[in-house]
N, C-alpha and C positions, 0 to 999 in steps of 0.2 A: 572442514566446513561445518558451520553452525547454522541453525535455523533462525536464530535471533528472535526468540519468543518475546512477545509484547507483554507488558504488565497487565493490559486489559485488551480484549478483542476490539477491532474496529468493524462496525456494522456497515455494510454496503448493500444497496439495492441494485440488482443486476437483471439484465434481460428485459424483454418486452413486458413481462408480468411483474417486474420489480421484486423478484425473489430476493429475500434477505440472506446474505452470506456473512459469516463471522470470520474475520481474518485475524489469526492468532500469532502470526510470525512474519518476519521480514521475507522469508522464502515464499510464503503464500502470497504476500503482498507483491513481491517481485513477479511472480508468475502471472498475477492478475494485471499488473502494469504492462507487462509485455504482450498480453493478449489483446483483445479488441477494446482498447481503452478509448473513451470518448474524446479526451483532450490530448491525444498523442502528440508529442513534440513540444508541448508547452514547457515553460520554465519549471513549473511545479511538478509536472510529470517527470521530467528528466532529473530534477533534484531528488524526487522520491526514488527513482531507479538507482541513482548513485548512493543514496543513504542506505537503501536496502542491501545493495551489493556490499557496502562497507560493513554493515552489521553482520551479514552472513560470513564475511571474512574475519570477523572479530575485531575490526579496526575502529568501529564506533559502537556505542551502546544501542541496543535494539529500540530503546525509547526514542532516540533521535529518528530512527527509521519510521517508527509509528507516527510521530508528529508529521514528518514529511509526507507519509502516505495519506494521513488524514487530510492534510491540506490539498493534496492532489485529488482526493476523492471529493472534497467539498467543491473544488474548482470544476470537476467533471459532473457535478450534480448527482452523484451516486451515494453520497454519505447519508446513511439512514440514522434518524434520531431515536 
């Protein structure tokens, strides 16, 4: 099992206070997607889960998982700029 490290972290604002977290890997992104995600079950959410799982298994590049996670975070309005 790999972590699927991203080329650059993805910044997300979480919680009531909007604390910024930096997501560095497909494993960390997957953990976040499976927790209390705002847009659970949406197409982008499910696509990000699948992409992260594939990156962790080494079936896809981590960068594809990063892109899918970024799109899901943007949809859920948690992507920090």
